[in-house]
C-alpha beads as a LAMMPS data file, in Angstrom:
LAMMPS data file: protein, C-alpha beads

410 atoms
409 bonds

1 atom types
1 bond types

-500.0 500.0 xlo xhi
-500.0 500.0 ylo yhi
-500.0 500.0 zlo zhi

Masses

1 110.0

Atoms # bond

1 1 1 202.041 266.702 -244.268
2 1 1 199.565 269.194 -242.386
3 1 1 196.760 269.964 -244.515
4 1 1 196.391 273.577 -243.214
5 1 1 198.984 276.319 -242.459
6 1 1 199.380 277.610 -238.708
7 1 1 196.810 280.550 -237.878
8 1 1 197.844 283.694 -238.337
9 1 1 196.798 284.556 -234.768
10 1 1 200.068 283.986 -232.371
11 1 1 198.919 280.980 -230.263
12 1 1 201.411 282.202 -227.466
13 1 1 199.235 284.854 -226.488
14 1 1 195.655 284.701 -224.795
15 1 1 193.771 281.583 -223.974
16 1 1 190.123 280.180 -223.903
17 1 1 189.034 282.840 -221.428
18 1 1 191.130 285.834 -222.671
19 1 1 189.070 286.597 -225.821
20 1 1 187.677 289.955 -227.347
21 1 1 184.394 291.136 -226.377
22 1 1 183.084 290.432 -230.098
23 1 1 183.939 286.881 -229.404
24 1 1 182.107 286.765 -226.370
25 1 1 179.010 288.004 -227.968
26 1 1 179.225 285.632 -230.745
27 1 1 179.772 283.026 -228.179
28 1 1 176.358 284.066 -226.455
29 1 1 174.273 283.999 -229.266
30 1 1 175.651 280.478 -230.160
31 1 1 174.684 279.356 -226.497
32 1 1 171.276 280.520 -227.305
33 1 1 171.047 279.155 -230.755
34 1 1 172.292 275.738 -229.269
35 1 1 169.553 275.925 -226.716
36 1 1 166.859 275.865 -229.406
37 1 1 168.075 272.199 -229.961
38 1 1 167.108 270.901 -226.388
39 1 1 164.455 273.334 -225.709
40 1 1 161.588 271.411 -226.716
41 1 1 162.678 268.284 -225.185
42 1 1 160.928 268.568 -221.760
43 1 1 157.656 270.089 -223.512
44 1 1 157.326 267.630 -226.348
45 1 1 154.750 265.548 -224.617
46 1 1 152.897 268.600 -223.476
47 1 1 152.917 269.680 -227.159
48 1 1 152.067 266.320 -228.121
49 1 1 149.053 266.793 -226.095
50 1 1 148.237 270.318 -226.224
51 1 1 148.168 270.159 -230.122
52 1 1 146.565 266.663 -230.185
53 1 1 149.838 265.256 -231.945
54 1 1 151.284 261.687 -231.989
55 1 1 154.930 261.284 -230.596
56 1 1 156.329 260.924 -234.828
57 1 1 154.305 264.134 -235.524
58 1 1 155.816 265.952 -232.833
59 1 1 159.311 264.387 -233.672
60 1 1 159.031 266.172 -236.975
61 1 1 160.032 269.631 -234.641
62 1 1 163.499 268.068 -235.013
63 1 1 163.108 266.841 -238.636
64 1 1 162.396 270.049 -240.006
65 1 1 164.698 271.971 -238.210
66 1 1 167.496 269.869 -239.104
67 1 1 166.597 269.060 -242.531
68 1 1 166.034 272.837 -243.318
69 1 1 169.693 273.405 -241.394
70 1 1 171.567 270.542 -243.246
71 1 1 170.317 272.077 -246.819
72 1 1 170.820 275.642 -245.921
73 1 1 174.431 274.984 -245.061
74 1 1 174.972 274.369 -248.419
75 1 1 174.469 278.241 -249.249
76 1 1 175.849 279.644 -245.711
77 1 1 179.383 280.112 -247.541
78 1 1 177.778 281.742 -250.373
79 1 1 176.049 284.067 -248.734
80 1 1 178.579 285.133 -246.269
81 1 1 181.181 285.600 -248.802
82 1 1 179.043 288.110 -250.643
83 1 1 177.757 290.295 -247.688
84 1 1 180.236 289.062 -244.957
85 1 1 180.290 287.457 -241.700
86 1 1 178.728 290.105 -239.346
87 1 1 175.820 290.661 -241.867
88 1 1 175.159 286.873 -242.219
89 1 1 175.445 286.465 -238.247
90 1 1 172.562 289.155 -238.244
91 1 1 170.294 287.707 -240.486
92 1 1 170.455 284.326 -239.174
93 1 1 169.635 285.816 -235.921
94 1 1 166.752 287.804 -237.100
95 1 1 165.243 284.981 -238.721
96 1 1 165.802 282.848 -235.689
97 1 1 164.078 285.681 -233.663
98 1 1 160.915 285.871 -236.000
99 1 1 160.122 282.228 -236.367
100 1 1 160.564 281.338 -232.689
101 1 1 158.209 283.757 -232.032
102 1 1 156.073 282.667 -234.434
103 1 1 156.592 279.177 -232.941
104 1 1 155.182 280.429 -230.036
105 1 1 151.727 281.125 -231.614
106 1 1 151.009 278.198 -233.563
107 1 1 147.604 276.740 -233.671
108 1 1 148.622 273.364 -235.373
109 1 1 151.303 270.800 -235.044
110 1 1 151.835 271.713 -238.875
111 1 1 152.307 275.111 -237.998
112 1 1 154.789 274.511 -235.650
113 1 1 156.616 272.297 -237.983
114 1 1 156.751 274.944 -240.476
115 1 1 158.055 277.513 -238.168
116 1 1 160.697 275.220 -237.276
117 1 1 161.650 274.723 -240.470
118 1 1 162.282 278.608 -240.732
119 1 1 163.872 278.552 -237.683
120 1 1 166.295 276.025 -239.174
121 1 1 167.561 278.264 -241.810
122 1 1 168.368 281.194 -239.848
123 1 1 170.116 278.675 -237.592
124 1 1 172.303 277.373 -240.308
125 1 1 173.216 280.769 -241.346
126 1 1 174.256 281.623 -237.963
127 1 1 176.067 278.321 -236.518
128 1 1 178.289 277.890 -239.577
129 1 1 178.952 281.468 -239.658
130 1 1 179.135 281.913 -235.918
131 1 1 182.355 279.252 -236.097
132 1 1 184.093 280.737 -238.590
133 1 1 184.152 283.789 -236.872
134 1 1 185.187 282.586 -233.414
135 1 1 187.970 280.891 -234.962
136 1 1 189.056 284.056 -237.042
137 1 1 188.562 286.434 -234.021
138 1 1 189.639 284.657 -230.972
139 1 1 192.942 284.636 -229.459
140 1 1 194.778 281.462 -228.852
141 1 1 194.424 279.907 -232.283
142 1 1 191.782 277.444 -233.982
143 1 1 192.131 274.863 -231.203
144 1 1 191.019 277.443 -228.434
145 1 1 188.422 278.830 -230.592
146 1 1 186.718 275.398 -231.154
147 1 1 187.137 274.556 -227.491
148 1 1 185.316 277.614 -226.933
149 1 1 182.673 276.929 -229.818
150 1 1 182.167 273.685 -228.080
151 1 1 181.756 275.055 -224.839
152 1 1 178.933 277.224 -225.995
153 1 1 177.318 274.193 -227.516
154 1 1 177.524 272.174 -224.633
155 1 1 176.200 275.132 -222.082
156 1 1 173.454 275.940 -224.802
157 1 1 172.445 271.777 -224.979
158 1 1 172.241 271.765 -221.070
159 1 1 170.748 275.189 -220.761
160 1 1 167.681 274.363 -223.589
161 1 1 166.217 271.651 -221.564
162 1 1 166.109 273.271 -218.304
163 1 1 164.928 276.335 -219.711
164 1 1 162.364 274.493 -221.509
165 1 1 161.151 272.871 -218.439
166 1 1 160.863 276.015 -216.337
167 1 1 159.230 278.142 -218.788
168 1 1 157.070 275.188 -220.415
169 1 1 155.593 274.230 -217.020
170 1 1 153.624 277.231 -217.156
171 1 1 152.933 277.044 -220.984
172 1 1 154.390 275.319 -223.745
173 1 1 154.430 278.219 -225.799
174 1 1 156.724 280.246 -223.692
175 1 1 160.174 278.817 -224.579
176 1 1 159.572 279.798 -227.906
177 1 1 158.699 283.207 -226.625
178 1 1 161.870 282.976 -224.406
179 1 1 164.327 282.013 -227.279
180 1 1 162.965 284.698 -229.309
181 1 1 163.764 287.585 -226.435
182 1 1 167.468 285.770 -225.977
183 1 1 168.260 285.649 -229.567
184 1 1 167.224 289.560 -229.922
185 1 1 169.912 290.247 -227.074
186 1 1 172.499 287.968 -229.084
187 1 1 171.200 290.294 -232.324
188 1 1 172.149 293.659 -230.135
189 1 1 175.237 292.240 -229.010
190 1 1 176.712 291.381 -232.276
191 1 1 175.413 294.258 -233.779
192 1 1 177.109 296.878 -231.603
193 1 1 180.612 294.712 -230.477
194 1 1 181.468 292.673 -233.310
195 1 1 183.124 294.768 -236.165
196 1 1 182.177 294.614 -239.724
197 1 1 184.152 291.689 -241.179
198 1 1 185.555 292.025 -244.603
199 1 1 184.174 289.999 -247.493
200 1 1 186.761 286.983 -248.837
201 1 1 188.744 288.315 -251.678
202 1 1 187.616 284.826 -253.311
203 1 1 183.652 284.380 -253.339
204 1 1 182.267 280.673 -252.458
205 1 1 180.473 279.292 -255.256
206 1 1 177.272 277.239 -254.399
207 1 1 178.993 274.151 -255.591
208 1 1 181.834 274.624 -253.312
209 1 1 180.640 272.759 -249.837
210 1 1 179.810 269.661 -252.196
211 1 1 183.132 269.711 -253.932
212 1 1 185.155 270.110 -250.905
213 1 1 183.192 266.656 -250.024
214 1 1 185.150 264.960 -252.681
215 1 1 188.583 265.278 -250.108
216 1 1 188.814 261.704 -248.661
217 1 1 189.415 263.126 -244.584
218 1 1 186.442 265.713 -244.976
219 1 1 184.227 262.999 -246.820
220 1 1 185.294 260.250 -243.829
221 1 1 184.529 262.678 -241.163
222 1 1 181.145 264.047 -242.650
223 1 1 179.609 260.514 -243.262
224 1 1 181.279 259.210 -240.096
225 1 1 179.541 261.870 -238.320
226 1 1 176.066 261.361 -240.209
227 1 1 175.741 257.748 -238.298
228 1 1 177.163 259.337 -235.011
229 1 1 174.421 262.367 -235.551
230 1 1 171.700 259.796 -235.699
231 1 1 172.633 257.836 -232.365
232 1 1 173.116 261.443 -230.874
233 1 1 169.795 262.503 -231.860
234 1 1 168.071 259.377 -231.554
235 1 1 168.991 260.166 -227.576
236 1 1 168.065 263.769 -227.549
237 1 1 164.754 263.457 -229.103
238 1 1 163.129 259.903 -228.567
239 1 1 164.311 259.595 -224.985
240 1 1 161.692 262.174 -223.299
241 1 1 158.707 259.928 -224.665
242 1 1 160.500 256.905 -222.526
243 1 1 161.069 258.758 -219.506
244 1 1 157.510 258.903 -218.465
245 1 1 158.111 262.423 -216.814
246 1 1 156.813 265.517 -216.104
247 1 1 158.684 268.707 -217.923
248 1 1 160.851 269.461 -214.659
249 1 1 161.809 265.653 -214.727
250 1 1 162.589 265.442 -218.378
251 1 1 164.619 269.096 -218.138
252 1 1 166.420 267.858 -215.040
253 1 1 167.491 264.988 -216.784
254 1 1 168.732 266.524 -219.964
255 1 1 170.284 269.035 -217.732
256 1 1 172.515 266.525 -216.403
257 1 1 173.377 264.966 -219.758
258 1 1 173.985 268.527 -221.303
259 1 1 176.067 269.351 -218.233
260 1 1 178.275 266.250 -219.018
261 1 1 178.283 267.120 -222.495
262 1 1 179.915 270.609 -222.079
263 1 1 182.374 269.336 -219.480
264 1 1 183.302 266.252 -221.988
265 1 1 183.802 269.057 -224.761
266 1 1 186.029 271.412 -222.953
267 1 1 187.899 269.622 -220.352
268 1 1 188.069 265.790 -221.582
269 1 1 188.120 265.701 -225.132
270 1 1 191.131 268.115 -225.567
271 1 1 193.285 266.031 -222.849
272 1 1 192.349 263.083 -224.606
273 1 1 192.997 263.993 -228.072
274 1 1 196.607 264.795 -227.096
275 1 1 197.377 261.960 -225.217
276 1 1 195.756 259.267 -227.503
277 1 1 194.915 261.018 -230.892
278 1 1 191.835 262.157 -232.395
279 1 1 190.987 259.256 -234.432
280 1 1 191.143 256.732 -231.372
281 1 1 188.708 259.438 -229.354
282 1 1 186.416 259.136 -231.857
283 1 1 186.628 255.141 -231.860
284 1 1 186.058 255.024 -228.008
285 1 1 183.439 257.442 -227.706
286 1 1 181.388 255.991 -230.453
287 1 1 181.932 252.913 -228.582
288 1 1 181.017 254.086 -225.253
289 1 1 177.872 255.629 -226.980
290 1 1 176.607 252.354 -228.635
291 1 1 177.205 250.420 -224.837
292 1 1 175.223 253.194 -223.264
293 1 1 172.204 253.008 -226.006
294 1 1 172.240 249.159 -225.100
295 1 1 172.348 249.829 -221.537
296 1 1 169.068 252.175 -221.763
297 1 1 167.460 248.727 -223.698
298 1 1 168.033 246.505 -220.653
299 1 1 167.592 248.984 -217.781
300 1 1 164.503 249.537 -215.808
301 1 1 163.308 253.300 -215.418
302 1 1 166.157 254.347 -213.164
303 1 1 168.677 252.423 -215.572
304 1 1 167.069 254.547 -218.393
305 1 1 167.629 257.953 -216.824
306 1 1 171.234 257.099 -215.484
307 1 1 172.447 255.737 -219.143
308 1 1 170.520 258.733 -220.674
309 1 1 172.553 261.313 -218.674
310 1 1 176.104 259.379 -219.351
311 1 1 175.643 259.515 -222.952
312 1 1 176.684 262.933 -222.604
313 1 1 180.316 261.931 -222.071
314 1 1 180.630 260.263 -225.509
315 1 1 178.470 263.040 -227.157
316 1 1 180.744 265.768 -225.862
317 1 1 184.129 263.863 -226.882
318 1 1 182.732 263.162 -230.257
319 1 1 181.329 266.752 -230.971
320 1 1 184.609 268.110 -230.212
321 1 1 186.830 265.902 -231.945
322 1 1 184.322 265.699 -235.216
323 1 1 184.360 269.762 -235.120
324 1 1 187.834 269.724 -234.946
325 1 1 188.762 267.157 -237.415
326 1 1 186.546 268.774 -239.909
327 1 1 188.207 272.225 -239.778
328 1 1 191.996 270.874 -240.009
329 1 1 191.679 267.812 -241.964
330 1 1 191.415 269.356 -245.447
331 1 1 192.762 272.279 -246.928
332 1 1 189.519 273.783 -248.229
333 1 1 188.489 277.270 -246.067
334 1 1 186.976 276.706 -243.056
335 1 1 183.610 278.096 -244.049
336 1 1 183.545 275.818 -246.869
337 1 1 184.790 272.634 -245.195
338 1 1 182.254 273.502 -242.139
339 1 1 179.406 273.946 -244.651
340 1 1 179.922 270.465 -246.543
341 1 1 180.625 268.812 -242.909
342 1 1 177.552 270.052 -241.468
343 1 1 175.146 269.464 -244.767
344 1 1 176.149 265.550 -244.015
345 1 1 176.180 265.182 -240.445
346 1 1 172.720 267.247 -239.685
347 1 1 171.258 264.531 -242.151
348 1 1 171.579 262.566 -239.340
349 1 1 169.937 264.767 -236.863
350 1 1 167.110 265.128 -239.500
351 1 1 166.342 261.325 -239.939
352 1 1 166.828 260.250 -236.419
353 1 1 163.569 261.704 -234.440
354 1 1 161.256 260.482 -237.091
355 1 1 162.652 257.248 -237.654
356 1 1 163.174 256.407 -234.246
357 1 1 159.375 257.596 -233.278
358 1 1 158.076 255.456 -235.804
359 1 1 160.060 252.385 -234.919
360 1 1 158.889 252.788 -231.534
361 1 1 155.165 253.046 -232.720
362 1 1 155.250 250.369 -234.975
363 1 1 157.865 247.979 -233.415
364 1 1 158.668 248.460 -229.988
365 1 1 160.287 251.276 -227.718
366 1 1 163.703 249.448 -227.472
367 1 1 164.365 249.234 -231.189
368 1 1 165.195 252.851 -231.647
369 1 1 168.107 252.552 -229.148
370 1 1 169.418 249.325 -231.048
371 1 1 169.692 251.368 -234.075
372 1 1 171.236 253.969 -232.947
373 1 1 174.214 251.568 -231.272
374 1 1 174.080 249.729 -234.271
375 1 1 174.754 253.456 -236.110
376 1 1 177.631 253.684 -233.804
377 1 1 179.204 250.369 -235.053
378 1 1 178.796 251.686 -238.308
379 1 1 180.508 254.563 -237.818
380 1 1 183.545 253.056 -236.340
381 1 1 183.697 250.608 -239.292
382 1 1 183.753 253.669 -241.713
383 1 1 186.813 255.179 -239.223
384 1 1 188.611 252.135 -239.479
385 1 1 188.484 251.549 -243.251
386 1 1 188.966 254.851 -244.287
387 1 1 191.854 255.572 -241.498
388 1 1 194.279 256.567 -244.480
389 1 1 192.386 259.662 -245.372
390 1 1 192.439 260.976 -241.558
391 1 1 196.633 261.143 -241.625
392 1 1 196.509 264.798 -241.418
393 1 1 194.820 264.473 -237.956
394 1 1 197.901 262.923 -236.394
395 1 1 200.481 266.003 -237.289
396 1 1 197.158 267.836 -235.571
397 1 1 197.526 265.753 -232.440
398 1 1 201.475 266.340 -232.302
399 1 1 201.038 270.111 -232.735
400 1 1 198.618 269.877 -229.518
401 1 1 201.109 268.046 -227.416
402 1 1 203.872 270.299 -228.408
403 1 1 201.726 273.585 -227.393
404 1 1 201.201 271.885 -224.222
405 1 1 205.028 271.488 -223.777
406 1 1 206.857 273.549 -221.210
407 1 1 208.434 276.530 -223.030
408 1 1 212.023 275.485 -221.956
409 1 1 211.113 272.082 -223.744
410 1 1 210.524 273.817 -226.740

Bonds

1 1 1 2
2 1 2 3
3 1 3 4
4 1 4 5
5 1 5 6
6 1 6 7
7 1 7 8
8 1 8 9
9 1 9 10
10 1 10 11
11 1 11 12
12 1 12 13
13 1 13 14
14 1 14 15
15 1 15 16
16 1 16 17
17 1 17 18
18 1 18 19
19 1 19 20
20 1 20 21
21 1 21 22
22 1 22 23
23 1 23 24
24 1 24 25
25 1 25 26
26 1 26 27
27 1 27 28
28 1 28 29
29 1 29 30
30 1 30 31
31 1 31 32
32 1 32 33
33 1 33 34
34 1 34 35
35 1 35 36
36 1 36 37
37 1 37 38
38 1 38 39
39 1 39 40
40 1 40 41
41 1 41 42
42 1 42 43
43 1 43 44
44 1 44 45
45 1 45 46
46 1 46 47
47 1 47 48
48 1 48 49
49 1 49 50
50 1 50 51
51 1 51 52
52 1 52 53
53 1 53 54
54 1 54 55
55 1 55 56
56 1 56 57
57 1 57 58
58 1 58 59
59 1 59 60
60 1 60 61
61 1 61 62
62 1 62 63
63 1 63 64
64 1 64 65
65 1 65 66
66 1 66 67
67 1 67 68
68 1 68 69
69 1 69 70
70 1 70 71
71 1 71 72
72 1 72 73
73 1 73 74
74 1 74 75
75 1 75 76
76 1 76 77
77 1 77 78
78 1 78 79
79 1 79 80
80 1 80 81
81 1 81 82
82 1 82 83
83 1 83 84
84 1 84 85
85 1 85 86
86 1 86 87
87 1 87 88
88 1 88 89
89 1 89 90
90 1 90 91
91 1 91 92
92 1 92 93
93 1 93 94
94 1 94 95
95 1 95 96
96 1 96 97
97 1 97 98
98 1 98 99
99 1 99 100
100 1 100 101
101 1 101 102
102 1 102 103
103 1 103 104
104 1 104 105
105 1 105 106
106 1 106 107
107 1 107 108
108 1 108 109
109 1 109 110
110 1 110 111
111 1 111 112
112 1 112 113
113 1 113 114
114 1 114 115
115 1 115 116
116 1 116 117
117 1 117 118
118 1 118 119
119 1 119 120
120 1 120 121
121 1 121 122
122 1 122 123
123 1 123 124
124 1 124 125
125 1 125 126
126 1 126 127
127 1 127 128
128 1 128 129
129 1 129 130
130 1 130 131
131 1 131 132
132 1 132 133
133 1 133 134
134 1 134 135
135 1 135 136
136 1 136 137
137 1 137 138
138 1 138 139
139 1 139 140
140 1 140 141
141 1 141 142
142 1 142 143
143 1 143 144
144 1 144 145
145 1 145 146
146 1 146 147
147 1 147 148
148 1 148 149
149 1 149 150
150 1 150 151
151 1 151 152
152 1 152 153
153 1 153 154
154 1 154 155
155 1 155 156
156 1 156 157
157 1 157 158
158 1 158 159
159 1 159 160
160 1 160 161
161 1 161 162
162 1 162 163
163 1 163 164
164 1 164 165
165 1 165 166
166 1 166 167
167 1 167 168
168 1 168 169
169 1 169 170
170 1 170 171
171 1 171 172
172 1 172 173
173 1 173 174
174 1 174 175
175 1 175 176
176 1 176 177
177 1 177 178
178 1 178 179
179 1 179 180
180 1 180 181
181 1 181 182
182 1 182 183
183 1 183 184
184 1 184 185
185 1 185 186
186 1 186 187
187 1 187 188
188 1 188 189
189 1 189 190
190 1 190 191
191 1 191 192
192 1 192 193
193 1 193 194
194 1 194 195
195 1 195 196
196 1 196 197
197 1 197 198
198 1 198 199
199 1 199 200
200 1 200 201
201 1 201 202
202 1 202 203
203 1 203 204
204 1 204 205
205 1 205 206
206 1 206 207
207 1 207 208
208 1 208 209
209 1 209 210
210 1 210 211
211 1 211 212
212 1 212 213
213 1 213 214
214 1 214 215
215 1 215 216
216 1 216 217
217 1 217 218
218 1 218 219
219 1 219 220
220 1 220 221
221 1 221 222
222 1 222 223
223 1 223 224
224 1 224 225
225 1 225 226
226 1 226 227
227 1 227 228
228 1 228 229
229 1 229 230
230 1 230 231
231 1 231 232
232 1 232 233
233 1 233 234
234 1 234 235
235 1 235 236
236 1 236 237
237 1 237 238
238 1 238 239
239 1 239 240
240 1 240 241
241 1 241 242
242 1 242 243
243 1 243 244
244 1 244 245
245 1 245 246
246 1 246 247
247 1 247 248
248 1 248 249
249 1 249 250
250 1 250 251
251 1 251 252
252 1 252 253
253 1 253 254
254 1 254 255
255 1 255 256
256 1 256 257
257 1 257 258
258 1 258 259
259 1 259 260
260 1 260 261
261 1 261 262
262 1 262 263
263 1 263 264
264 1 264 265
265 1 265 266
266 1 266 267
267 1 267 268
268 1 268 269
269 1 269 270
270 1 270 271
271 1 271 272
272 1 272 273
273 1 273 274
274 1 274 275
275 1 275 276
276 1 276 277
277 1 277 278
278 1 278 279
279 1 279 280
280 1 280 281
281 1 281 282
282 1 282 283
283 1 283 284
284 1 284 285
285 1 285 286
286 1 286 287
287 1 287 288
288 1 288 289
289 1 289 290
290 1 290 291
291 1 291 292
292 1 292 293
293 1 293 294
294 1 294 295
295 1 295 296
296 1 296 297
297 1 297 298
298 1 298 299
299 1 299 300
300 1 300 301
301 1 301 302
302 1 302 303
303 1 303 304
304 1 304 305
305 1 305 306
306 1 306 307
307 1 307 308
308 1 308 309
309 1 309 310
310 1 310 311
311 1 311 312
312 1 312 313
313 1 313 314
314 1 314 315
315 1 315 316
316 1 316 317
317 1 317 318
318 1 318 319
319 1 319 320
320 1 320 321
321 1 321 322
322 1 322 323
323 1 323 324
324 1 324 325
325 1 325 326
326 1 326 327
327 1 327 328
328 1 328 329
329 1 329 330
330 1 330 331
331 1 331 332
332 1 332 333
333 1 333 334
334 1 334 335
335 1 335 336
336 1 336 337
337 1 337 338
338 1 338 339
339 1 339 340
340 1 340 341
341 1 341 342
342 1 342 343
343 1 343 344
344 1 344 345
345 1 345 346
346 1 346 347
347 1 347 348
348 1 348 349
349 1 349 350
350 1 350 351
351 1 351 352
352 1 352 353
353 1 353 354
354 1 354 355
355 1 355 356
356 1 356 357
357 1 357 358
358 1 358 359
359 1 359 360
360 1 360 361
361 1 361 362
362 1 362 363
363 1 363 364
364 1 364 365
365 1 365 366
366 1 366 367
367 1 367 368
368 1 368 369
369 1 369 370
370 1 370 371
371 1 371 372
372 1 372 373
373 1 373 374
374 1 374 375
375 1 375 376
376 1 376 377
377 1 377 378
378 1 378 379
379 1 379 380
380 1 380 381
381 1 381 382
382 1 382 383
383 1 383 384
384 1 384 385
385 1 385 386
386 1 386 387
387 1 387 388
388 1 388 389
389 1 389 390
390 1 390 391
391 1 391 392
392 1 392 393
393 1 393 394
394 1 394 395
395 1 395 396
396 1 396 397
397 1 397 398
398 1 398 399
399 1 399 400
400 1 400 401
401 1 401 402
402 1 402 403
403 1 403 404
404 1 404 405
405 1 405 406
406 1 406 407
407 1 407 408
408 1 408 409
409 1 409 410
């Protein structure tokens, strides 16, 4: 039985590109929010040099950001159910503007890590609420909204390293100031274009996201995503240190990687989900990501670049597949399901950068990728053992195929 009733939006009307201005405003801000993830990639070596820090210390920029993001996910629903989605978005954006600007003024790596943590709090309030707002306001139903959200993620992740390289080449502080300025624009767009969102009739309790994880399907999706995200952020956060390139070179590599993330998320993932099913897409993408990480280990410098860029394909596939699974596999309200899912999965993003860099410093630079590949294998195992909890996704995949059928056949 399908875990969630059909969306109130008529799926026959609109499409991914025919959206209200409020949706585009939220999507623009989401692009900038996701730019903040990869923004520091090209300038990690420059930050390490400028602040006299080791790679493992600099990696804490990711760890503090995602750790606070993960924990804050538990309160996003509690906040938004009391003050409404629009106000929650604006508070999150305001926090990002303030802490991104402060990050650019940092005098020590400790200050920068602290400001990134504050940035992560704002990002959590914005990102978790943005998905729910886009799903609620978009035309074309939940599938189109999730694809649009993943397109924003892919575009943001691809543009982040490029912006970081261009601005960071002048000074490593400039990317932080640039993000603050763009987020301020996003704040103004949402403040003027997004209608006030009503507060839900039932307020979310602080314990609801954790309680939601008692659902077998959601917990399976979340904990599989934790291992997947560990592998994902090993590639994103550690690879800049092994590329042995300047800011422009690193930015170009991760721009190419981000383009593949975006294309795979928006075009390949929906097609493959309809044809083979969401769970099979997860299995295949996780296996491919493991193989590509092993390819990095076995390659010379050119091979590392090629394999690192190609990891964008399975990462894009999994981003869409996992997000849709988390939204559709249980009967919990989407904001609650999203908060519980993101709390668990972002822990992978918090752990990977620091552990990977310490493994490289203490053991060998190949070990982080081998651990990342092993995490993909573990994720595949979790999916296989708990496959029964994901049966609701079979119905979702059938719905996708039915929606794409010619009208006469329907």
